[in-house]
Jmol script that loads the backbone (N, CA, C; Angstrom):
load data "model"
ATOM      1  N   MET A   1      19.434 -30.544 -14.616  1.00  0.00           N
ATOM      2  CA  MET A   1      18.095 -30.322 -14.110  1.00  0.00           C
ATOM      3  C   MET A   1      17.832 -28.818 -14.009  1.00  0.00           C
ATOM      4  N   LYS A   2      16.690 -28.416 -14.495  1.00  0.00           N
ATOM      5  CA  LYS A   2      16.327 -27.001 -14.519  1.00  0.00           C
ATOM      6  C   LYS A   2      15.955 -26.508 -13.126  1.00  0.00           C
ATOM      7  N   GLU A   3      16.491 -25.326 -12.773  1.00  0.00           N
ATOM      8  CA  GLU A   3      16.182 -24.730 -11.479  1.00  0.00           C
ATOM      9  C   GLU A   3      14.773 -24.128 -11.525  1.00  0.00           C
ATOM     10  N   LYS A   4      13.965 -24.422 -10.510  1.00  0.00           N
ATOM     11  CA  LYS A   4      12.602 -23.910 -10.445  1.00  0.00           C
ATOM     12  C   LYS A   4      12.571 -22.587  -9.691  1.00  0.00           C
ATOM     13  N   PHE A   5      11.757 -21.677 -10.157  1.00  0.00           N
ATOM     14  CA  PHE A   5      11.610 -20.385  -9.506  1.00  0.00           C
ATOM     15  C   PHE A   5      10.232 -20.211  -8.880  1.00  0.00           C
ATOM     16  N   ILE A   6       9.227 -20.838  -9.462  1.00  0.00           N
ATOM     17  CA  ILE A   6       7.863 -20.710  -8.952  1.00  0.00           C
ATOM     18  C   ILE A   6       7.548 -21.883  -8.035  1.00  0.00           C
ATOM     19  N   ASN A   7       6.989 -21.563  -6.884  1.00  0.00           N
ATOM     20  CA  ASN A   7       6.626 -22.574  -5.888  1.00  0.00           C
ATOM     21  C   ASN A   7       5.268 -23.164  -6.265  1.00  0.00           C
ATOM     22  N   TYR A   8       5.296 -24.085  -7.225  1.00  0.00           N
ATOM     23  CA  TYR A   8       4.045 -24.660  -7.715  1.00  0.00           C
ATOM     24  C   TYR A   8       3.358 -25.544  -6.673  1.00  0.00           C
ATOM     25  N   GLU A   9       4.127 -26.055  -5.704  1.00  0.00           N
ATOM     26  CA  GLU A   9       3.523 -26.858  -4.642  1.00  0.00           C
ATOM     27  C   GLU A   9       2.541 -26.012  -3.818  1.00  0.00           C
ATOM     28  N   LEU A  10       2.874 -24.758  -3.618  1.00  0.00           N
ATOM     29  CA  LEU A  10       2.005 -23.832  -2.895  1.00  0.00           C
ATOM     30  C   LEU A  10       0.668 -23.680  -3.621  1.00  0.00           C
ATOM     31  N   ILE A  11       0.735 -23.551  -4.932  1.00  0.00           N
ATOM     32  CA  ILE A  11      -0.473 -23.418  -5.743  1.00  0.00           C
ATOM     33  C   ILE A  11      -1.281 -24.715  -5.703  1.00  0.00           C
ATOM     34  N   GLU A  12      -0.604 -25.852  -5.867  1.00  0.00           N
ATOM     35  CA  GLU A  12      -1.298 -27.146  -5.825  1.00  0.00           C
ATOM     36  C   GLU A  12      -1.974 -27.373  -4.477  1.00  0.00           C
ATOM     37  N   ASN A  13      -1.288 -27.039  -3.394  1.00  0.00           N
ATOM     38  CA  ASN A  13      -1.878 -27.200  -2.061  1.00  0.00           C
ATOM     39  C   ASN A  13      -3.087 -26.302  -1.881  1.00  0.00           C
ATOM     40  N   PHE A  14      -3.015 -25.064  -2.372  1.00  0.00           N
ATOM     41  CA  PHE A  14      -4.146 -24.145  -2.291  1.00  0.00           C
ATOM     42  C   PHE A  14      -5.346 -24.725  -3.043  1.00  0.00           C
ATOM     43  N   MET A  15      -5.089 -25.259  -4.216  1.00  0.00           N
ATOM     44  CA  MET A  15      -6.170 -25.848  -5.013  1.00  0.00           C
ATOM     45  C   MET A  15      -6.796 -27.039  -4.300  1.00  0.00           C
ATOM     46  N   LYS A  16      -5.973 -27.898  -3.704  1.00  0.00           N
ATOM     47  CA  LYS A  16      -6.486 -29.064  -2.969  1.00  0.00           C
ATOM     48  C   LYS A  16      -7.294 -28.641  -1.756  1.00  0.00           C
ATOM     49  N   GLU A  17      -6.756 -27.695  -0.969  1.00  0.00           N
ATOM     50  CA  GLU A  17      -7.425 -27.240   0.248  1.00  0.00           C
ATOM     51  C   GLU A  17      -8.768 -26.588  -0.049  1.00  0.00           C
ATOM     52  N   ASN A  18      -8.893 -25.987  -1.229  1.00  0.00           N
ATOM     53  CA  ASN A  18     -10.125 -25.301  -1.602  1.00  0.00           C
ATOM     54  C   ASN A  18     -10.954 -26.078  -2.620  1.00  0.00           C
ATOM     55  N   SER A  19     -10.579 -27.329  -2.842  1.00  0.00           N
ATOM     56  CA  SER A  19     -11.276 -28.220  -3.781  1.00  0.00           C
ATOM     57  C   SER A  19     -11.519 -27.559  -5.134  1.00  0.00           C
ATOM     58  N   LEU A  20     -10.457 -26.986  -5.690  1.00  0.00           N
ATOM     59  CA  LEU A  20     -10.561 -26.290  -6.964  1.00  0.00           C
ATOM     60  C   LEU A  20      -9.956 -27.117  -8.087  1.00  0.00           C
ATOM     61  N   SER A  21     -10.694 -27.224  -9.165  1.00  0.00           N
ATOM     62  CA  SER A  21     -10.138 -27.839 -10.372  1.00  0.00           C
ATOM     63  C   SER A  21      -9.242 -26.811 -11.050  1.00  0.00           C
ATOM     64  N   LYS A  22      -8.493 -27.246 -12.046  1.00  0.00           N
ATOM     65  CA  LYS A  22      -7.652 -26.304 -12.787  1.00  0.00           C
ATOM     66  C   LYS A  22      -8.510 -25.221 -13.438  1.00  0.00           C
ATOM     67  N   THR A  23      -9.639 -25.644 -14.001  1.00  0.00           N
ATOM     68  CA  THR A  23     -10.535 -24.699 -14.668  1.00  0.00           C
ATOM     69  C   THR A  23     -11.084 -23.678 -13.682  1.00  0.00           C
ATOM     70  N   ALA A  24     -11.528 -24.142 -12.520  1.00  0.00           N
ATOM     71  CA  ALA A  24     -12.077 -23.234 -11.504  1.00  0.00           C
ATOM     72  C   ALA A  24     -11.002 -22.283 -10.986  1.00  0.00           C
ATOM     73  N   PHE A  25      -9.799 -22.795 -10.801  1.00  0.00           N
ATOM     74  CA  PHE A  25      -8.695 -21.958 -10.333  1.00  0.00           C
ATOM     75  C   PHE A  25      -8.364 -20.886 -11.367  1.00  0.00           C
ATOM     76  N   CYS A  26      -8.328 -21.265 -12.628  1.00  0.00           N
ATOM     77  CA  CYS A  26      -8.048 -20.299 -13.700  1.00  0.00           C
ATOM     78  C   CYS A  26      -9.107 -19.204 -13.733  1.00  0.00           C
ATOM     79  N   LYS A  27     -10.358 -19.584 -13.595  1.00  0.00           N
ATOM     80  CA  LYS A  27     -11.438 -18.590 -13.587  1.00  0.00           C
ATOM     81  C   LYS A  27     -11.303 -17.665 -12.386  1.00  0.00           C
ATOM     82  N   MET A  28     -10.981 -18.221 -11.233  1.00  0.00           N
ATOM     83  CA  MET A  28     -10.822 -17.432 -10.021  1.00  0.00           C
ATOM     84  C   MET A  28      -9.682 -16.418 -10.187  1.00  0.00           C
ATOM     85  N   CYS A  29      -8.612 -16.839 -10.829  1.00  0.00           N
ATOM     86  CA  CYS A  29      -7.437 -15.978 -11.011  1.00  0.00           C
ATOM     87  C   CYS A  29      -7.537 -15.093 -12.247  1.00  0.00           C
ATOM     88  N   LYS A  30      -8.517 -15.365 -13.095  1.00  0.00           N
ATOM     89  CA  LYS A  30      -8.697 -14.638 -14.364  1.00  0.00           C
ATOM     90  C   LYS A  30      -7.484 -14.806 -15.276  1.00  0.00           C
ATOM     91  N   ILE A  31      -7.057 -16.080 -15.388  1.00  0.00           N
ATOM     92  CA  ILE A  31      -5.974 -16.434 -16.303  1.00  0.00           C
ATOM     93  C   ILE A  31      -6.450 -17.582 -17.184  1.00  0.00           C
ATOM     94  N   SER A  32      -5.789 -17.758 -18.308  1.00  0.00           N
ATOM     95  CA  SER A  32      -6.165 -18.847 -19.212  1.00  0.00           C
ATOM     96  C   SER A  32      -5.522 -20.160 -18.759  1.00  0.00           C
ATOM     97  N   PRO A  33      -6.096 -21.281 -19.186  1.00  0.00           N
ATOM     98  CA  PRO A  33      -5.469 -22.575 -18.878  1.00  0.00           C
ATOM     99  C   PRO A  33      -4.051 -22.691 -19.442  1.00  0.00           C
ATOM    100  N   VAL A  34      -3.785 -22.059 -20.571  1.00  0.00           N
ATOM    101  CA  VAL A  34      -2.440 -22.076 -21.158  1.00  0.00           C
ATOM    102  C   VAL A  34      -1.464 -21.333 -20.241  1.00  0.00           C
ATOM    103  N   THR A  35      -1.901 -20.188 -19.715  1.00  0.00           N
ATOM    104  CA  THR A  35      -1.068 -19.426 -18.788  1.00  0.00           C
ATOM    105  C   THR A  35      -0.837 -20.217 -17.509  1.00  0.00           C
ATOM    106  N   PHE A  36      -1.873 -20.895 -17.036  1.00  0.00           N
ATOM    107  CA  PHE A  36      -1.745 -21.740 -15.840  1.00  0.00           C
ATOM    108  C   PHE A  36      -0.672 -22.807 -16.073  1.00  0.00           C
ATOM    109  N   ALA A  37      -0.709 -23.431 -17.239  1.00  0.00           N
ATOM    110  CA  ALA A  37       0.277 -24.466 -17.572  1.00  0.00           C
ATOM    111  C   ALA A  37       1.685 -23.880 -17.608  1.00  0.00           C
ATOM    112  N   LYS A  38       1.820 -22.646 -18.104  1.00  0.00           N
ATOM    113  CA  LYS A  38       3.132 -21.997 -18.125  1.00  0.00           C
ATOM    114  C   LYS A  38       3.631 -21.729 -16.704  1.00  0.00           C
ATOM    115  N   ILE A  39       2.732 -21.287 -15.841  1.00  0.00           N
ATOM    116  CA  ILE A  39       3.106 -21.033 -14.446  1.00  0.00           C
ATOM    117  C   ILE A  39       3.550 -22.325 -13.779  1.00  0.00           C
ATOM    118  N   MET A  40       2.754 -23.364 -13.938  1.00  0.00           N
ATOM    119  CA  MET A  40       3.053 -24.630 -13.282  1.00  0.00           C
ATOM    120  C   MET A  40       4.282 -25.311 -13.882  1.00  0.00           C
ATOM    121  N   GLY A  41       4.571 -25.012 -15.143  1.00  0.00           N
ATOM    122  CA  GLY A  41       5.754 -25.572 -15.792  1.00  0.00           C
ATOM    123  C   GLY A  41       6.975 -24.694 -15.626  1.00  0.00           C
ATOM    124  N   ASP A  42       6.771 -23.525 -14.981  1.00  0.00           N
ATOM    125  CA  ASP A  42       7.871 -22.583 -14.729  1.00  0.00           C
ATOM    126  C   ASP A  42       8.584 -22.238 -16.030  1.00  0.00           C
ATOM    127  N   GLU A  43       7.775 -21.970 -17.069  1.00  0.00           N
ATOM    128  CA  GLU A  43       8.329 -21.708 -18.396  1.00  0.00           C
ATOM    129  C   GLU A  43       8.887 -20.301 -18.517  1.00  0.00           C
ATOM    130  N   GLN A  44       9.871 -20.168 -19.367  1.00  0.00           N
ATOM    131  CA  GLN A  44      10.431 -18.850 -19.662  1.00  0.00           C
ATOM    132  C   GLN A  44       9.434 -18.088 -20.523  1.00  0.00           C
ATOM    133  N   GLY A  45       9.536 -16.769 -20.476  1.00  0.00           N
ATOM    134  CA  GLY A  45       8.648 -15.950 -21.269  1.00  0.00           C
ATOM    135  C   GLY A  45       7.368 -15.581 -20.544  1.00  0.00           C
ATOM    136  N   LEU A  46       7.224 -16.030 -19.333  1.00  0.00           N
ATOM    137  CA  LEU A  46       6.044 -15.726 -18.537  1.00  0.00           C
ATOM    138  C   LEU A  46       6.226 -14.356 -17.903  1.00  0.00           C
ATOM    139  N   THR A  47       5.221 -13.499 -18.053  1.00  0.00           N
ATOM    140  CA  THR A  47       5.316 -12.173 -17.446  1.00  0.00           C
ATOM    141  C   THR A  47       4.838 -12.227 -15.996  1.00  0.00           C
ATOM    142  N   VAL A  48       5.080 -11.158 -15.270  1.00  0.00           N
ATOM    143  CA  VAL A  48       4.749 -11.127 -13.853  1.00  0.00           C
ATOM    144  C   VAL A  48       3.237 -10.938 -13.618  1.00  0.00           C
ATOM    145  N   LEU A  49       2.521 -10.374 -14.581  1.00  0.00           N
ATOM    146  CA  LEU A  49       1.094 -10.099 -14.389  1.00  0.00           C
ATOM    147  C   LEU A  49       0.272 -11.345 -14.045  1.00  0.00           C
ATOM    148  N   PRO A  50       0.400 -12.445 -14.782  1.00  0.00           N
ATOM    149  CA  PRO A  50      -0.376 -13.627 -14.401  1.00  0.00           C
ATOM    150  C   PRO A  50       0.007 -14.174 -13.019  1.00  0.00           C
ATOM    151  N   VAL A  51       1.275 -14.092 -12.686  1.00  0.00           N
ATOM    152  CA  VAL A  51       1.722 -14.555 -11.367  1.00  0.00           C
ATOM    153  C   VAL A  51       1.123 -13.659 -10.284  1.00  0.00           C
ATOM    154  N   PHE A  52       1.056 -12.370 -10.557  1.00  0.00           N
ATOM    155  CA  PHE A  52       0.421 -11.427  -9.636  1.00  0.00           C
ATOM    156  C   PHE A  52      -1.058 -11.760  -9.457  1.00  0.00           C
ATOM    157  N   LYS A  53      -1.740 -12.093 -10.546  1.00  0.00           N
ATOM    158  CA  LYS A  53      -3.158 -12.444 -10.477  1.00  0.00           C
ATOM    159  C   LYS A  53      -3.373 -13.685  -9.609  1.00  0.00           C
ATOM    160  N   VAL A  54      -2.485 -14.655  -9.748  1.00  0.00           N
ATOM    161  CA  VAL A  54      -2.576 -15.881  -8.940  1.00  0.00           C
ATOM    162  C   VAL A  54      -2.371 -15.550  -7.464  1.00  0.00           C
ATOM    163  N   ALA A  55      -1.354 -14.779  -7.167  1.00  0.00           N
ATOM    164  CA  ALA A  55      -1.076 -14.407  -5.774  1.00  0.00           C
ATOM    165  C   ALA A  55      -2.248 -13.635  -5.181  1.00  0.00           C
ATOM    166  N   LYS A  56      -2.796 -12.716  -5.929  1.00  0.00           N
ATOM    167  CA  LYS A  56      -3.932 -11.916  -5.449  1.00  0.00           C
ATOM    168  C   LYS A  56      -5.142 -12.800  -5.165  1.00  0.00           C
ATOM    169  N   ALA A  57      -5.431 -13.717  -6.076  1.00  0.00           N
ATOM    170  CA  ALA A  57      -6.567 -14.625  -5.886  1.00  0.00           C
ATOM    171  C   ALA A  57      -6.360 -15.534  -4.678  1.00  0.00           C
ATOM    172  N   MET A  58      -5.099 -15.891  -4.412  1.00  0.00           N
ATOM    173  CA  MET A  58      -4.797 -16.757  -3.270  1.00  0.00           C
ATOM    174  C   MET A  58      -4.706 -15.974  -1.966  1.00  0.00           C
ATOM    175  N   GLY A  59      -4.690 -14.650  -2.061  1.00  0.00           N
ATOM    176  CA  GLY A  59      -4.608 -13.817  -0.868  1.00  0.00           C
ATOM    177  C   GLY A  59      -3.217 -13.778  -0.249  1.00  0.00           C
ATOM    178  N   ILE A  60      -2.203 -13.918  -1.105  1.00  0.00           N
ATOM    179  CA  ILE A  60      -0.823 -13.890  -0.620  1.00  0.00           C
ATOM    180  C   ILE A  60      -0.039 -12.832  -1.389  1.00  0.00           C
ATOM    181  N   HIS A  61       1.139 -12.497  -0.910  1.00  0.00           N
ATOM    182  CA  HIS A  61       2.008 -11.541  -1.585  1.00  0.00           C
ATOM    183  C   HIS A  61       2.703 -12.253  -2.741  1.00  0.00           C
ATOM    184  N   ILE A  62       2.935 -11.541  -3.807  1.00  0.00           N
ATOM    185  CA  ILE A  62       3.542 -12.152  -4.996  1.00  0.00           C
ATOM    186  C   ILE A  62       4.894 -12.789  -4.687  1.00  0.00           C
ATOM    187  N   LYS A  63       5.652 -12.226  -3.756  1.00  0.00           N
ATOM    188  CA  LYS A  63       6.968 -12.797  -3.434  1.00  0.00           C
ATOM    189  C   LYS A  63       6.854 -14.207  -2.869  1.00  0.00           C
ATOM    190  N   ASP A  64       5.701 -14.535  -2.290  1.00  0.00           N
ATOM    191  CA  ASP A  64       5.511 -15.865  -1.711  1.00  0.00           C
ATOM    192  C   ASP A  64       5.343 -16.950  -2.773  1.00  0.00           C
ATOM    193  N   ILE A  65       5.034 -16.560  -4.006  1.00  0.00           N
ATOM    194  CA  ILE A  65       4.892 -17.516  -5.104  1.00  0.00           C
ATOM    195  C   ILE A  65       6.262 -18.031  -5.548  1.00  0.00           C
ATOM    196  N   PHE A  66       7.284 -17.218  -5.343  1.00  0.00           N
ATOM    197  CA  PHE A  66       8.626 -17.574  -5.800  1.00  0.00           C
ATOM    198  C   PHE A  66       9.416 -18.235  -4.675  1.00  0.00           C
ATOM    199  N   TYR A  67      10.275 -19.167  -5.062  1.00  0.00           N
ATOM    200  CA  TYR A  67      11.169 -19.775  -4.087  1.00  0.00           C
ATOM    201  C   TYR A  67      12.132 -18.716  -3.583  1.00  0.00           C
ATOM    202  N   ASN A  68      12.515 -18.809  -2.327  1.00  0.00           N
ATOM    203  CA  ASN A  68      13.475 -17.887  -1.739  1.00  0.00           C
ATOM    204  C   ASN A  68      14.874 -18.349  -2.138  1.00  0.00           C
ATOM    205  N   ARG A  69      15.535 -17.566  -2.960  1.00  0.00           N
ATOM    206  CA  ARG A  69      16.891 -17.884  -3.401  1.00  0.00           C
ATOM    207  C   ARG A  69      17.878 -17.028  -2.651  1.00  0.00           C
ATOM    208  N   LYS A  70      18.573 -17.613  -1.703  1.00  0.00           N
ATOM    209  CA  LYS A  70      19.587 -16.879  -0.952  1.00  0.00           C
ATOM    210  C   LYS A  70      20.919 -17.040  -1.673  1.00  0.00           C
ATOM    211  N   THR A  71      21.591 -15.921  -1.851  1.00  0.00           N
ATOM    212  CA  THR A  71      22.897 -15.976  -2.512  1.00  0.00           C
ATOM    213  C   THR A  71      23.981 -16.122  -1.462  1.00  0.00           C
ATOM    214  N   LYS A  72      25.015 -16.869  -1.830  1.00  0.00           N
ATOM    215  CA  LYS A  72      26.145 -17.049  -0.931  1.00  0.00           C
ATOM    216  C   LYS A  72      27.104 -15.897  -1.109  1.00  0.00           C
ATOM    217  N   ARG A  73      27.579 -15.371  -0.006  1.00  0.00           N
ATOM    218  CA  ARG A  73      28.545 -14.277  -0.068  1.00  0.00           C
ATOM    219  C   ARG A  73      29.821 -14.667   0.593  1.00  0.00           C
TER     220      ARG A  73
END
end "model"
wireframe off; spacefill off
backbone 0.3
color backbone group
């Protein structure tokens, strides 16, 4: 099973709470639907800029989009 890095549940909850469709959310974030699908699919090859745009549109810090990965020492 692939490890997820992007907290897509946070994005989905934001969309539900604000009654936003995928299209409306993409327009708000100024990203394409293809980029949105990459973010939600946690695909490799995604740059940080679209993730930054999503965080900015949601009014949160970019670090909050990513799952907190604590390393064991």
